[in-house]
Every structure is written in structure tokens, then in C-alpha cells.
C-alpha positions in Angstrom: 0.0 0.0 0.0 2.9 2.4 0.8 5.3 1.3 -1.9 7.7 4.1 -2.7 7.1 6.0 0.6 10.4 7.1 2.1 10.6 5.1 5.3 13.0 4.3 8.2 13.4 0.5 8.4 13.9 -1.3 11.7 14.8 -4.9 11.0 14.9 -7.4 13.8 16.9 -10.6 14.0 15.3 -14.1 14.4 12.3 -15.8 12.8 10.1 -18.7 13.8 9.7 -19.8 10.2 12.2 -21.0 7.6 10.9 -20.1 4.1 13.1 -21.5 1.4 13.1 -18.2 -0.5 13.9 -15.9 2.4 15.7 -12.9 1.1 17.0 -11.8 4.5 18.9 -14.8 5.9 21.0 -12.4 8.0 17.8 -11.6 9.9 16.3 -15.1 10.0 18.3 -18.2 9.1 21.6 -16.7 10.3 20.7 -13.8 12.5 23.3 -11.1 13.0 23.5 -7.5 14.3 24.0 -5.7 17.5 21.7 -5.3 20.4 19.8 -2.0 20.4 17.5 -0.5 23.1 14.0 0.8 22.3 15.2 4.3 23.3 18.1 4.3 20.8 15.9 3.2 17.9 13.3 5.8 18.6 16.0 8.5 18.8 17.6 7.4 15.5 14.2 7.4 13.8 13.7 10.9 15.0 17.1 12.0 13.8 16.5 10.6 10.3 13.5 12.8 10.1 11.1 10.5 8.2 7.4 10.2 9.2 7.1 6.6 8.2 8.7 3.7 10.1 8.6 0.1 8.9 9.1 -2.5 11.5 10.2 -5.8 9.9 12.5 -8.8 10.2 12.9 -11.8 10.4 9.7 -11.8 12.4 9.4 -8.6 14.5 6.5 -9.9 16.7 8.9 -12.7 17.9 10.1 -10.2 20.4 8.0 -8.9 23.3 9.8 -5.6 23.1 8.1 -5.0 19.7 5.0 -3.8 21.7 7.0 -1.1 23.6 8.9 0.0 20.5 5.7 0.5 18.4 4.1 2.5 21.2 7.2 4.7 21.6 7.5 5.3 17.9 3.8 6.3 17.5 4.1 8.5 20.6 6.9 10.3 18.8 4.7 11.1 15.9 5.7 8.3 13.5 3.4 6.3 11.2 4.3 2.7 12.0 3.9 -0.2 9.7 4.5 -3.7 11.0 5.4 -6.4 8.5 4.7 -9.9 9.9 3.9 -13.4 8.8 0.9 -13.3 11.2 2.0 -16.3 13.3 2.5 -14.6 16.7 -0.2 -12.9 18.6 0.8 -9.8 20.4 -1.3 -6.8 21.4 0.8 -4.4 19.5 -0.2 -0.9 18.2 0.5 0.2 14.7 -1.0 2.3 11.9 -0.7 -0.4 9.2 -0.5 -4.1 9.9 1.0 -5.9 6.8 0.4 -9.6 7.1 2.2 -11.9 4.7 0.8 -15.5 5.1 3.2 -18.2 4.1 1.9 -20.9 1.7 2.5 -24.7 1.8 5.1 -24.2 -0.9 7.3 -22.0 1.3 8.6 -24.9 3.5 12.3 -25.7 3.4 13.6 -28.9 1.9 12.1 -31.8 4.0 15.3 -33.9 3.6 17.9 -31.3 4.2 16.0 -29.5 6.9 13.6 -32.1 8.3 13.1 -30.6 11.8 12.6 -27.1 10.5 10.3 -28.3 7.7 8.0 -29.8 10.3 8.1 -26.8 12.5 7.5 -24.5 9.6 4.4 -26.4 8.6 3.0 -26.3 12.1 3.5 -22.6 12.5 3.0 -21.0 9.2 -0.8 -20.5 9.0 -2.6 -19.8 12.3 -5.8 -18.2 10.9 -7.2 -17.4 14.4 -4.0 -15.5 15.3 -4.2 -13.5 12.1 -7.9 -12.7 12.8 -7.0 -11.3 16.2 -4.2 -9.2 14.9 -6.5 -7.8 12.2 -9.3 -7.1 14.6 -6.9 -5.0 16.8 -5.3 -3.1 14.0 -6.3 0.4 12.8 -5.6 -0.7 9.2 -4.3 -3.8 7.5 -3.3 -5.4 4.3 -2.6 -9.0 3.2 0.5 -9.3 1.1 1.0 -12.6 -0.6 4.2 -13.7 -2.4 3.1 -16.1 -5.2 5.4 -18.5 -6.9 3.1 -21.1 -8.6 -0.6 -22.0 -9.3 -0.8 -24.0 -6.1 -0.1 -20.7 -4.2 -3.0 -19.0 -6.1 -5.5 -21.6 -4.9 -4.2 -21.4 -1.3 -4.3 -17.6 -1.5 -8.1 -17.7 -2.2 -8.6 -20.1 0.7 -6.8 -17.7 3.1 -8.7 -14.6 1.9 -12.0 -16.5 2.4 -11.0 -17.7 5.8 -10.0 -14.2 6.9 -13.1 -12.7 5.2 -10.9 -10.0 3.8 -12.2 -7.6 1.2 -10.4 -7.7 -2.2 -9.2 -4.1 -1.7 -7.1 -5.4 1.2 -5.2 -8.0 -0.8 -1.9 -7.4 -2.5 -0.2 -10.0 -4.7 3.5 -10.0 -5.3 5.5 -12.3 -7.6 8.4 -14.4 -6.3 11.8 -13.5 -7.8 15.2 -12.0 -7.0 15.9 -10.7 -10.4 14.1 -8.4 -12.8 13.7 -11.0 -15.5 12.2 -13.4 -13.0 9.7 -10.8 -11.9 8.8 -10.0 -15.5 8.2 -13.7 -16.4 5.9 -14.1 -13.4 4.1 -10.8 -14.0 3.0 -12.1 -17.5 0.6 -14.7 -15.9 0.2 -13.4 -12.3 -0.9 -9.8 -13.0 -3.9 -10.8 -15.2 -5.0 -13.3 -12.6 -4.6 -10.8 -9.8 -6.7 -8.2 -11.6 -9.4 -10.7 -12.6 -9.9 -11.4 -8.8 -10.1 -7.7 -7.9 -6.9 -7.8 -6.0 -3.9 -5.3 -6.2 -0.8 -6.4 -8.1 2.3 -5.4 -6.2 5.6 -5.4 -8.2 8.9 -6.0 -6.4 10.0 -2.4 -6.9 12.9 -2.6 -4.5 14.5 -5.1 -6.8 13.8 -2.9 -9.9 15.2 0.2 -8.2 18.2 -1.2 -6.3 18.7 -4.8 -7.3 18.8 -7.7 -4.8 21.1 -6.2 -2.2 21.0 -5.3 1.5 20.2 -1.8 2.8 17.2 -1.2 0.6 
């Protein structure tokens, strides 16, 4: 919904899922980074001077401190977007809740990562948790990353389960390179529009390429 809006990103380390296509392994599969206090993050956001703050990960709601951080940022006058897979229930305040449910096809290799594959499947789609997060949010969007036809069918199932209006649904193609995005767009964009959903291109890849810091 806010694609292209200049924003200050706060990316947390750690994730309770292991999607095979994760584009931020440094914040999920192999978390890194230094410890930061809530106060220091709020101060840095103020110094940058942008109204919009995006709280992402990894999985930001994995951390109890996410609640205090969001409250403090909003109290400082920031518009806060939280990007989450919707698997953890916290009573967190934000201006826009962006839930990205993970499809069956997102699981890591069952042979190479047997334990994580099982955990991932158990955790990836708690519809009741998503409903509670949505009910408490001031505004929300569902952002789906689609890789194949199977994903499209599950997307429709999730939207129906959450009773979400089409205007709240954004569909993004899988892909880490422009040519991959273009190939997917050829079949995914018409399908998305035929369902009344929003098509969401991977503009960060087009603008900056697949690299950190963007």
C-alpha cells in the first residue's frame, strides 16, 4: 500500500519460520546484528526525520519488546507499519499491519531441513491468530508472495478464511531478479486483476537490485 514512501526501516533478528526463498537470511536463518535499546531506535528514527517507520524482520513480533517499540514510535509522531507473517499474537499498536501469510510451498527442503520443515508447517498458517491481529489493527493489508498455481489456490482459501475484502489484498511475484519478476508478471498480473486484488511489483528489486540496505 505504501510502496515508494520514504521510510525508516527497523529490521529485527530471528524468525520462527524458515521459508526456502527468504531474502533476508541475515535476519532469520543466520541472524546477526548488535543489540539495540528501544530508546536508541526511537532516537535514531527521529534524527533521520522521516514520518514513516517500517518494523520488519525476520519476524518482528517474535520479540515482546516490539510492543514497547511500536508504542514509543507512535508517541513520537511516526506512522508505524509492522510487517509480519501473522504467526505470533501480540497486542501491538501500529498504523498499518501488513500480514504476509506463508503458503505450503514456502517450506524448506524436508530432507535437508527435516526438523525445520516440520516446525514451519506447524507454525505458518494460524488463521485465528491472524484474525485477532487484524481485529486489533487500525488498518491492515494482506501481502501474498506467489510462486506457482498452487499458491494461487491457497491464497483464495486464506482470503476467504479471513473474510478479507479484495481491496485489502496485494499480490507480489516471487523472484530475486528483474527477468524473473517479468516472467511471473505475465501470468500473475492478469490473474490478480481478474480477482479484484492489487498487483504489487517488487519495486525494491527494480530500483536497487537484490542487495542489502534497501
